[in-house]
N, C-alpha and C positions, 0 to 999 in steps of 0.2 A: 465570503460573498456567495450568494446563491444565484445560479443562472439556469435557464431551461436548456435542454439538450439542443434544441433548434438554435437558440441564441449562441450557444457554445460552438456549434458547427459553423455558423455563419461568420463568427469572429474568433476563430480558434487561435490565431496568432496573438491577438490582444490578450486572451486569457492565459496563454502559455507564458507570456511576459509577466503578467500579473501574479502568476503562481509563485514567482520568486519572492514576492513580498507578502502574499496572503493566501490562505486556503480558499480554493474554489470548489463549491459544492454544486454538482450538476444534477438537475432534477428532470423527471419526466412524469407528467400527469401529477405534479405536486409531490412526488416521492423521490427520495434520494437514490440516485443510481451510481454515482461515482464521486470521488474526492480527488482533486488535483492539488498537489502541494509541490513546493520547490524541491530541488535536489538536496538541499542542505537540511533534511529532516533531523530533528532532535532524536538521537538514538535512545536516549533515556525514555522518551515518550513511547517509542516503538516497543522497548522492552516492557514497560508498564502495561501496554496493551495486551501483552502475552500472559500476564499474571492470571492464573486460574485456568489457562488453556494448556500450558505445559504440565506434564506430570511432575510430581515432587522429586522423583529420582532422575530427572533429565540432567544430562551433562553434555558439555560441548563435545568431548571425545566420543561418547556413546552415540550421539547424533551423527557425528561425522562418519563413524564406522558403518552405521546403518545406511546412511545415504550412499556411501561408496559401494557397499555390498549390493545395492539395487542395480548398479551399473556394471557390475562384473559380468563377464560372459559365463554362461552355464553350459558349456559344450559337453 
């Protein structure tokens, strides 16, 4: 379902409930600005959306180490 940002703001509760059953596309001036989906997103679809973005040599362990190293203190 597509709704304008104004309509979404006015009836946010309604659209939050609806997001459990269907995808809500929020538009401003006819352009997509956000997508609201339920909490039970299909993880397979999320992974498919990353195909072509992640480098071929990406690994879970390597990504984890890089992420953790960014948060280590460098005193």
